[in-house]
C-alpha positions as semicolon CSV with decimal commas, in nm:
position;residue;x (nm);y (nm);z (nm)
1;X;0,209;2,111;-0,635
2;X;0,584;2,057;-0,707
3;X;0,643;1,741;-0,518
4;X;0,414;1,428;-0,512
5;X;0,586;1,320;-0,190
6;X;0,522;1,461;0,157
7;X;0,785;1,354;0,403
8;X;0,841;1,380;0,770
9;X;1,155;1,394;0,964
10;X;1,282;1,105;1,191
11;X;1,193;1,298;1,501
12;X;0,833;1,330;1,376
13;X;0,774;0,964;1,418
14;X;0,482;0,939;1,664
15;X;0,576;0,894;2,014
16;X;0,240;0,713;2,119
17;X;-0,015;0,465;1,920
18;X;-0,352;0,568;1,920
19;X;-0,633;0,322;2,059
20;X;-0,986;0,376;1,923
21;X;-1,124;0,159;2,193
22;X;-1,118;0,475;2,411
23;X;-1,363;0,641;2,181
24;X;-1,611;0,380;2,088
25;X;-1,984;0,461;2,133
26;X;-2,013;0,148;2,333
27;X;-1,764;-0,048;2,505
28;X;-1,624;-0,368;2,316
29;X;-1,792;-0,703;2,411
30;X;-1,550;-0,903;2,611
31;X;-1,374;-1,213;2,475
32;X;-1,527;-1,541;2,590
33;X;-1,402;-1,873;2,657
34;X;-1,569;-2,187;2,511
35;X;-1,801;-2,212;2,798
36;X;-1,928;-1,853;2,761
37;X;-1,726;-1,720;3,060
38;X;-1,534;-1,382;3,024
39;X;-1,170;-1,458;2,931
40;X;-0,932;-1,333;3,197
41;X;-0,594;-1,148;3,164
42;X;-0,422;-1,451;3,327
43;X;-0,561;-1,677;3,056
44;X;-0,452;-1,462;2,768
45;X;-0,103;-1,472;2,938
46;X;-0,056;-1,832;2,860
47;X;0,042;-1,727;2,513
48;X;0,104;-1,355;2,525
49;X;0,337;-1,121;2,741
50;X;0,195;-0,903;3,006
51;X;0,236;-0,572;2,812
52;X;0,061;-0,740;2,513
53;X;-0,217;-0,846;2,738
54;X;-0,263;-0,492;2,894
55;X;-0,277;-0,337;2,548
56;X;-0,529;-0,587;2,413
57;X;-0,762;-0,490;2,699
58;X;-0,671;-0,117;2,723
59;X;-0,930;0,150;2,683
60;X;-0,644;0,415;2,717
61;X;-0,654;0,662;2,425
62;X;-0,273;0,691;2,404
63;X;-0,014;0,421;2,445
64;X;0,356;0,510;2,464
65;X;0,580;0,352;2,196
66;X;0,907;0,218;2,362
67;X;1,223;0,405;2,269
68;X;1,392;0,084;2,138
69;X;1,100;0,031;1,924
70;X;1,091;0,367;1,770
71;X;1,472;0,339;1,717
72;X;1,422;0,039;1,495
73;X;1,114;0,199;1,326
74;X;1,375;0,475;1,203
75;X;1,506;0,205;0,956
76;X;1,203;0,294;0,732
77;X;0,966;0,532;0,902
78;X;0,821;0,797;0,854
79;X;0,694;0,622;0,554
80;X;0,612;0,877;0,266
81;X;0,268;1,010;0,169
82;X;0,249;1,022;-0,216
83;X;-0,007;1,213;-0,423
84;X;-0,087;1,009;-0,725
85;X;-0,077;1,293;-0,990
86;X;-0,010;1,064;-1,282
87;X;-0,304;0,840;-1,188
88;X;-0,533;1,146;-1,123
89;X;-0,443;1,284;-1,466
90;X;-0,515;0,940;-1,653
91;X;-0,853;0,918;-1,475
92;X;-0,948;1,286;-1,563
93;X;-1,058;1,338;-1,192
94;X;-1,092;1,655;-0,996
95;X;-1,018;1,437;-0,695
96;X;-0,678;1,448;-0,519
97;X;-0,549;1,095;-0,458
98;X;-0,284;1,014;-0,187
99;X;-0,144;0,703;-0,082
100;X;0,068;0,602;0,227
101;X;0,325;0,375;0,103
102;X;0,427;0,109;0,348
103;X;0,631;-0,096;0,111
104;X;0,947;0,086;0,213
105;X;1,010;-0,131;0,516
106;X;1,269;-0,413;0,514
107;X;0,990;-0,674;0,480
108;X;0,806;-0,481;0,216
109;X;0,485;-0,422;0,392
110;X;0,314;-0,248;0,693
111;X;0,359;-0,567;0,891
112;X;0,663;-0,473;1,091
113;X;0,488;-0,197;1,254
114;X;0,355;-0,447;1,494
115;X;0,606;-0,731;1,458
116;X;0,897;-0,512;1,613
117;X;0,697;-0,428;1,933
118;X;0,552;-0,776;1,983
119;X;0,901;-0,913;1,956
120;X;1,037;-0,642;2,182
121;X;0,757;-0,718;2,459
122;X;0,845;-1,079;2,438
123;X;1,200;-1,034;2,492
124;X;1,135;-0,809;2,799
125;X;0,931;-1,101;2,922
126;X;1,191;-1,351;2,907
127;X;1,053;-1,527;2,606
128;X;1,298;-1,712;2,378
129;X;1,066;-1,845;2,107
130;X;0,766;-1,717;1,889
131;X;0,539;-1,915;1,683
132;X;0,299;-1,747;1,438
133;X;0,092;-1,818;1,109
134;X;0,114;-1,619;0,801
135;X;-0,108;-1,596;0,475
136;X;0,068;-1,414;0,194
137;X;0,401;-1,430;0,401
138;X;0,418;-1,063;0,486
139;X;0,368;-1,117;0,853
140;X;0,572;-1,427;0,867
141;X;0,871;-1,227;0,705
142;X;0,820;-0,939;0,924
143;X;0,806;-1,140;1,252
144;X;1,125;-1,343;1,122
145;X;1,301;-1,011;1,083
146;X;1,182;-0,861;1,432
147;X;1,277;-1,190;1,586
148;X;1,614;-1,152;1,453
149;X;1,660;-0,824;1,585
150;X;1,556;-0,920;1,944
151;X;1,724;-1,254;1,955
152;X;1,433;-1,486;1,936
153;X;1,363;-1,796;1,758
154;X;1,060;-1,776;1,537
155;X;0,866;-2,056;1,390
156;X;0,592;-1,978;1,112
157;X;0,303;-2,195;0,995
158;X;0,237;-2,043;0,642
159;X;-0,087;-2,140;0,494
160;X;-0,031;-2,413;0,242
161;X;-0,159;-2,244;-0,104
162;X;0,059;-1,943;-0,025
163;X;0,345;-2,153;0,085
164;X;0,328;-2,290;-0,270
165;X;0,243;-1,979;-0,443
166;X;0,493;-1,731;-0,280
167;X;0,838;-1,931;-0,239
168;X;1,036;-1,619;-0,208
169;X;0,847;-1,489;0,082
170;X;0,925;-1,817;0,258
171;X;1,293;-1,775;0,164
172;X;1,280;-1,404;0,319
173;X;1,167;-1,583;0,649
174;X;1,447;-1,838;0,623
175;X;1,704;-1,568;0,542
176;X;1,593;-1,401;0,856
177;X;1,656;-1,719;1,062
178;X;1,278;-1,855;1,090
179;X;1,159;-2,223;1,045
180;X;0,877;-2,231;0,788
181;X;0,633;-2,499;0,759
182;X;0,333;-2,558;0,519
183;X;0,002;-2,556;0,713
184;X;-0,168;-2,777;0,792
185;X;0,149;-2,973;0,902
186;X;0,219;-3,309;1,076
187;X;0,383;-3,098;1,365
188;X;0,065;-3,050;1,565
189;X;-0,227;-3,247;1,664
190;X;-0,459;-2,985;1,484
191;X;-0,281;-3,004;1,174
192;X;-0,266;-3,391;1,178
193;X;-0,627;-3,413;1,249
194;X;-0,721;-3,153;0,952
195;X;-0,482;-3,359;0,697
196;X;-0,655;-3,682;0,785
197;X;-0,990;-3,528;0,740
198;X;-0,881;-3,296;0,416
199;X;-0,576;-3,406;0,261
200;X;-0,607;-3,183;-0,030
201;X;-0,695;-2,865;0,176
202;X;-0,540;-2,538;0,049
203;X;-0,523;-2,443;0,420
204;X;-0,652;-2,124;0,587
205;X;-0,527;-1,877;0,830
206;X;-0,757;-2,016;1,092
207;X;-0,585;-2,347;1,053
208;X;-0,248;-2,183;1,080
209;X;-0,344;-1,996;1,376
210;X;-0,455;-2,308;1,553
211;X;-0,120;-2,484;1,483
212;X;0,073;-2,177;1,609
213;X;-0,122;-2,137;1,920
214;X;-0,128;-2,508;1,997
215;X;0,253;-2,507;1,993
216;X;0,299;-2,184;2,206
217;X;0,056;-2,293;2,480
218;X;0,242;-2,634;2,506
219;X;0,587;-2,460;2,571
220;X;0,689;-2,235;2,869
221;X;0,955;-2,058;2,673
222;X;0,744;-2,000;2,372
223;X;0,463;-1,729;2,295
224;X;0,239;-1,659;2,010
225;X;0,228;-1,366;1,792
226;X;-0,055;-1,253;1,575
227;X;-0,035;-1,015;1,271
228;X;-0,389;-0,889;1,261
229;X;-0,732;-0,891;1,409
230;X;-0,654;-0,844;1,780
231;X;-0,679;-0,496;1,953
232;X;-0,315;-0,459;2,015
233;X;-0,210;-0,503;1,653
234;X;-0,470;-0,256;1,526
235;X;-0,302;-0,019;1,800
236;X;0,045;-0,065;1,683
237;X;-0,067;-0,008;1,320
238;X;-0,233;0,332;1,397
239;X;0,133;0,465;1,340
240;X;0,030;0,459;0,976
241;X;-0,264;0,708;1,007
242;X;-0,100;0,923;1,276
243;X;0,176;0,994;1,029
244;X;-0,054;1,063;0,744
245;X;-0,247;1,307;0,956
246;X;0,075;1,503;0,999
247;X;0,182;1,485;0,657
248;X;-0,166;1,605;0,520
249;X;-0,159;1,902;0,772
250;X;0,174;2,009;0,609
251;X;0,002;2,090;0,308
252;X;-0,336;2,214;0,443
253;X;-0,549;1,901;0,355
254;X;-0,776;1,661;0,517
255;X;-0,919;1,338;0,362
256;X;-1,281;1,311;0,269
257;X;-1,240;0,934;0,262
258;X;-0,989;0,669;0,385
259;X;-0,978;0,340;0,198
260;X;-0,780;0,018;0,295
261;X;-0,767;-0,342;0,217
262;X;-0,938;-0,555;0,496
263;X;-0,860;-0,912;0,593
264;X;-0,836;-0,903;0,970
265;X;-0,837;-0,544;0,985
266;X;-0,507;-0,417;1,107
267;X;-0,424;-0,218;0,791
268;X;-0,758;-0,069;0,752
269;X;-0,775;0,036;1,122
270;X;-0,409;0,149;1,101
271;X;-0,487;0,415;0,850
272;X;-0,837;0,493;0,938
273;X;-0,873;0,497;1,318
274;X;-0,667;0,806;1,376
275;X;-0,909;0,987;1,153
276;X;-1,212;0,845;1,299
277;X;-1,071;0,957;1,628
278;X;-1,098;1,309;1,508
279;X;-1,456;1,247;1,417
280;X;-1,531;1,115;1,758
281;X;-1,382;1,416;1,906
282;X;-1,602;1,644;1,708
283;X;-1,360;1,772;1,467
284;X;-1,526;1,938;1,199
285;X;-1,282;1,839;0,920
286;X;-1,394;1,473;0,987
287;X;-1,772;1,542;0,996
288;X;-1,840;1,373;0,679
289;X;-1,541;1,137;0,663
290;X;-1,606;0,821;0,494
291;X;-1,377;0,504;0,589
292;X;-1,414;0,226;0,360
293;X;-1,283;-0,123;0,414
294;X;-1,216;-0,335;0,089
295;X;-1,235;-0,731;0,097
296;X;-1,233;-0,990;-0,162
297;X;-1,567;-1,126;-0,296
298;X;-1,427;-1,452;-0,222
299;X;-1,382;-1,401;0,149
300;X;-1,649;-1,134;0,249
301;X;-1,635;-1,138;0,629
302;X;-1,789;-0,803;0,664
303;X;-2,029;-0,787;0,379
304;X;-2,177;-1,149;0,396
305;X;-2,061;-1,260;0,755
306;X;-2,248;-1,256;1,084
307;X;-2,184;-1,035;1,367
308;X;-2,163;-1,284;1,661
309;X;-1,918;-1,452;1,876
310;X;-1,670;-1,702;1,715
311;X;-1,317;-1,839;1,752
312;X;-1,030;-1,672;1,592
313;X;-0,884;-2,016;1,485
314;X;-1,012;-2,323;1,319
315;X;-0,987;-2,569;1,626
316;X;-1,137;-2,349;1,895
317;X;-0,787;-2,277;2,084
318;X;-0,847;-1,903;2,108
319;X;-1,108;-1,725;2,304
320;X;-1,414;-1,621;2,110
321;X;-1,450;-1,255;1,998
322;X;-1,753;-1,073;1,888
323;X;-1,694;-0,990;1,520
324;X;-1,811;-1,043;1,159
325;X;-1,744;-1,392;1,069
326;X;-1,799;-1,650;0,799
327;X;-1,755;-1,921;1,055
328;X;-1,404;-2,032;1,202
329;X;-1,397;-2,339;0,987
330;X;-1,458;-2,136;0,663
331;X;-1,181;-2,247;0,393
332;X;-1,159;-1,955;0,136
333;X;-1,057;-2,001;-0,236
334;X;-0,692;-1,989;-0,308
335;X;-0,682;-1,620;-0,424
336;X;-0,367;-1,456;-0,450
337;X;-0,440;-1,187;-0,201
338;X;-0,338;-1,451;0,066
339;X;-0,351;-1,184;0,346
340;X;-0,724;-1,130;0,300
341;X;-0,812;-1,485;0,326
342;X;-0,914;-1,474;0,687
343;X;-1,282;-1,595;0,816
344;X;-1,343;-1,300;1,050
345;X;-1,268;-0,928;1,112
346;X;-1,120;-0,731;1,405
347;X;-1,353;-0,675;1,689
348;X;-1,281;-0,305;1,660
349;X;-1,357;-0,302;1,282
350;X;-1,659;-0,515;1,318
351;X;-1,821;-0,302;1,601
352;X;-1,760;0,011;1,390
353;X;-1,916;-0,149;1,081
354;X;-2,205;-0,279;1,296
355;X;-2,268;0,069;1,419
356;X;-2,262;0,219;1,073
357;X;-1,961;0,440;1,134
358;X;-1,755;0,266;0,859
359;X;-1,824;0,128;0,500
360;X;-1,721;-0,217;0,359
361;X;-1,729;-0,342;-0,005
362;X;-1,615;-0,675;-0,153
363;X;-1,451;-0,651;-0,491
364;X;-1,358;-0,951;-0,735
365;X;-1,012;-1,055;-0,805
366;X;-0,966;-0,953;-1,163
367;X;-1,097;-0,608;-1,104
368;X;-0,820;-0,568;-0,839
369;X;-0,539;-0,650;-1,062
370;X;-0,660;-0,437;-1,320
371;X;-0,656;-0,161;-1,107
372;X;-0,311;-0,257;-0,967
373;X;-0,144;-0,295;-1,318
374;X;-0,303;0,049;-1,421
375;X;-0,136;0,199;-1,101
376;X;0,196;0,024;-1,155
377;X;0,211;0,163;-1,515
378;X;0,134;0,526;-1,389
379;X;0,291;0,541;-1,044
380;X;0,580;0,313;-1,095
381;X;0,506;0,088;-0,768
382;X;0,401;-0,271;-0,833
383;X;0,156;-0,315;-0,537
384;X;0,088;-0,630;-0,355
385;X;-0,248;-0,816;-0,435
386;X;-0,392;-0,712;-0,109
387;X;-0,304;-0,346;-0,167
388;X;-0,470;-0,374;-0,529
389;X;-0,804;-0,406;-0,334
390;X;-0,770;-0,054;-0,176
391;X;-0,654;0,086;-0,538
392;X;-0,953;-0,057;-0,706
393;X;-1,189;0,139;-0,468
394;X;-0,979;0,446;-0,469
395;X;-0,989;0,444;-0,854
396;X;-1,374;0,391;-0,850
397;X;-1,448;0,674;-0,604
398;X;-1,197;0,907;-0,829
399;X;-1,423;0,826;-1,117
400;X;-1,735;0,904;-0,935
401;X;-1,587;1,228;-0,851
402;X;-1,523;1,286;-1,227
403;X;-1,899;1,224;-1,288
404;X;-1,988;1,471;-1,003
405;X;-1,721;1,731;-1,043
406;X;-1,652;1,681;-0,664
407;X;-1,288;1,777;-0,555
408;X;-1,260;1,514;-0,282
409;X;-0,935;1,412;-0,121
410;X;-0,891;1,058;-0,132
411;X;-0,641;0,863;0,086
412;X;-0,578;0,492;0,068
413;X;-0,334;0,265;0,207
414;X;-0,075;0,097;0,000
415;X;0,022;-0,172;0,232
416;X;0,313;-0,324;0,052
417;X;0,477;-0,370;-0,282
418;X;0,424;-0,700;-0,489
419;X;0,798;-0,802;-0,565
420;X;0,740;-1,136;-0,436
421;X;0,395;-1,188;-0,565
422;X;0,506;-1,181;-0,951
423;X;0,357;-1,526;-1,006
424;X;0,011;-1,397;-0,941
425;X;0,078;-1,123;-1,191
426;X;0,211;-1,376;-1,431
427;X;-0,127;-1,566;-1,408
428;X;-0,320;-1,248;-1,454
429;X;-0,128;-1,145;-1,788
430;X;-0,177;-1,530;-1,904
431;X;-0,555;-1,493;-1,841
432;X;-0,535;-1,771;-1,593
433;X;-0,673;-1,576;-1,289
434;X;-1,049;-1,624;-1,224
435;X;-1,311;-1,430;-1,004
436;X;-1,457;-1,638;-0,728
437;X;-1,754;-1,545;-0,526
438;X;-1,809;-1,780;-0,251
439;X;-2,152;-1,970;-0,282
440;X;-2,409;-1,857;-0,038
441;X;-2,486;-2,215;0,048
442;X;-2,111;-2,267;0,147
443;X;-2,132;-1,956;0,377
444;X;-2,446;-2,086;0,548
445;X;-2,293;-2,429;0,589
446;X;-1,996;-2,264;0,756
447;X;-2,211;-2,025;0,969
448;X;-2,412;-2,330;1,102
449;X;-2,120;-2,440;1,275
450;X;-2,067;-2,126;1,487
451;X;-2,001;-2,194;1,851
452;X;-2,325;-2,237;2,096
453;X;-2,309;-2,151;2,438
454;X;-2,523;-1,991;2,733
């Protein structure tokens, strides 16, 4: 093929998001309150605007994207689909490797795909302020950007280890007008309690979520915005897979496997779910489709977690969701893929994994950086540490095709660039990065504290 890039025109940006909840083999288990009762829409409405609550509980297959949101998307969407020809040649594989490049957004990742609609729906509901958490800083930066576009104040609780490791992402948020605090902080009751109990904690997404939810629940002018895990976030991210489908159709191809990093699950669901929707509809092209979620071996919620109800945050402020979890007070190691350091996985991703409809694999940190550096030297893009997880498995699958001679089509989600993660690459080149596999006894200790009810 002459070009390695498959582009869409601006008018080809999808007009609707895809909601896989409409095509699940069995309905999702409902969110529960701490006493075991089913959470009602009005209870979620304490921290979310009506449109988001509706999307969170929706089983409609297609949800219209507001015109004002699509207009902002045109700043960077449609995102390119790129064939990694140089990588293919270096590997000597008969496979065709494609990646959907989300790093062209102003924030440098896929996260604005949900930040922009969430800010829009909150403004429409009369909200003035948003609180949120962030791990690697990609979500915090994206919400800061979206808040600026819709005239909303934004306060970000950034996981302490990432706050220290990734100062430039913090500065991006501040440039776009957000307040940023290291989490756990002294600003919330939850933060003060955890600091008293564990003054040297590296923090976690669960802790940062607790702080953001606590503040939002205590102010009438403030709502909370989440960057992954919840159904509405995964729905918003489906724009990735919908565009990729159109792009592959232009050259008459369909993927044999779809691969993405998986922390909370939004980037994986975003690229994989539209193709899994084809499979659910009986599309013969998708009959043997493999969808592979890639997580770090230091935070293996799918591969080593338990499928049960758990809180989405460390302090139990949020409703409980049925998901694969390592326990809500699980504090993972301070790996550099901060966006994947979450104790649980999306309900949607979890149910599909439990049903055997998707695969999951956990990979060690050094192997992901090996693949990320190889990719950067061949394709020119320095990937975010989270994206390196997908690259690792894409390379492994391409090498497997080399052994078998199969001409598979491999599609992976390159969720963002690593321009603000260079300290992690510095440590990699200095030999200072280590693999870390979470001890089984620590996982069991955390799982022993799962909520008990009924």
